[in-house]
N, C-alpha and C positions, 0 to 999 in steps of 0.2 A: 846778797848784797841787799843793803837795805834802802828804800827809797826816799827820798828828800821833801822836805816840806818847806813851803815860802811863806814868809810872812807878805799880807798885799795890803795895801789899804788906800783909798779914794775919800776925796772930798773935792765936789762941784755942786753948782747950780744946773740943773737943766732948762733947756731954751723952753721959754713958753709958749711959742708956736707949734712943739713937735703933736704929731696924730693923738689920738687918744689910746690909739694900739701900741704906739709906742711905751705911753705912760703905765700902760695896763700891763706891757710886758716888765719894766721895771719894776712896776709893784709886784709881778707873780715872785719874778727873782729873787727879791728882798723878801717878801712878807708870807710867799706861798698862798697869795688868796687865789682861790678859784674863778680867774678870769677868763672868760671865752674870747680864746684867743684863735683868731682866725685862721684859716688855713694858708692863707698866703702869706708868704715870709717876709719878714721885714729885713731879715738878715740870714745869709746862709746857716750863721750859727744856731738859729732857733727853727731850721728845719725839720729837725729829730723831733720824735716826741716820744713819749713813754709809749712802751708794749709791754706785754706780759708774755712770758716764757716758762716751759715747764722742766722743773729742773728731772736729773735721772732717775732721783728717788720719788717724783710724780709728784710733789708740791710746786704751785704755780708760785712765779716770782714777779715782780713788778719791776722792771729795768727803766731807770730813769737816766735820760742824758744828762752830762754835768752840768749844761748851761741852768737848768732848771733849779738847781739850789747853789749857784756859782757864787752868790752874794748873801746867803740866807744865814741867819742865826745860827750857829751850831755850836760844839764846844770841843776845842782841842786841847790834849793835857798839855802842850806847848805854852798854851796862853798864860798858865800857873808860872812860867819861868820868867816871863817877859812883862814889866813895866807897862802900866796903863789899861785901858778899857778895850774889849774887842766886841765887835757885833755889826750890826746892818741898822739902816735908818733911811728910809725915804718918807720924807715928808715938807711941807711948805717949797716944794720945788726944788729940794737939797738932798743928794744922794751921798752918805756917807758910810763908810765900810772899813773895817778893819779884822782881817780874817789869818787862819792860819790854814793853809790848802796844800793838799797833797800836789806834788809838780805834775804828775798826769793831769789829774784835775785843772789845774790852774793851764797848764800848757796846751792843750785840748781847747781850751775855750777862748783862752786871753787873746791869740793874735786875730781872731774874727772878732770878737766882741769889744775890744780896747777903742779900734777904729770907728766903730758903730756907737760907742759911747762921746767919743770925741766929736763926731757930729752931732748928737742931741745935747752939748754942754754948751751952755752960756759963759761958764767960764774958761779964760785962756791963762795960760801959765801953766805953775806947777800945782799937780792935780793928784800926786800920788806917789806909789812907789812900791816895788816889791824886791825882796832879796831871800836868798837862801838859808834857811837859818843855820844849815853847816858853817857858812862863812861867819867868821869872828868878825873880818874887817868891814866897817862902813863903807869902804872905799868900793865895796862890790857889790854897792845896794843899788838898783835902777830906778832912778827918776823916771816919773812921766809926767809929760807937757802936753795940753791941748793948745791949738793956734789955728784957727782958721777952719776949723773942722776936723782938722788931722792930729795923729796922736804922734807923739816923738818920744823916745826913749834915750835918756843920755845917762851914764855913770855918774855918781855922785862926786860933785867937785866941791860940796861944802856940807859938813856936818850940821851945820847950822840950820840950813834950808830942812832938811828933815826935824830936826828939835821944833821950830816956828811950825812949820808943818802938824807935827804932832800934837803941840799943845792945842792948835785949833781945834784937831778932829777929836782929841780928849773932851775939850768940853763940848762938843755935842753927844759924841757917844755916851759922855757919863750921866747927862739929862734922860737918856732913853730908860 
């Protein structure tokens, strides 16, 4: 049985008064920059660190937890079949991302990461969505809202809300 992939998108401004560690963590997740993240975790999601293991063949392999690259630019062959831009950007205190993510990577990170993002967000209202690429129906899209530091997910009620969101996101990602 083949695994599913998810289209995932976010667009919001971060709170200007978040800690440098929180900003550095977001920068690291998006840009992969080598920040010295402290050993004290700002979220349980970030408590795992990379480690090296040796394969049975004797070759060392670095194992990187899913959160390390959750929003990092990568390329998925599925992007070629969907309209619009993909990628991630964290600049001018604004996070913009549209990715194709394997279901395991998405769900292993999202339910810890999403609520943390809601707490550091200045933006309230619709901030993103995710959907299984296998679902043809737009009604099966999960919309992501932030309100008062909390994350709320709702099934799609209005196709136009996703179109408007994607137009705003496209304007930002196409600049990058």
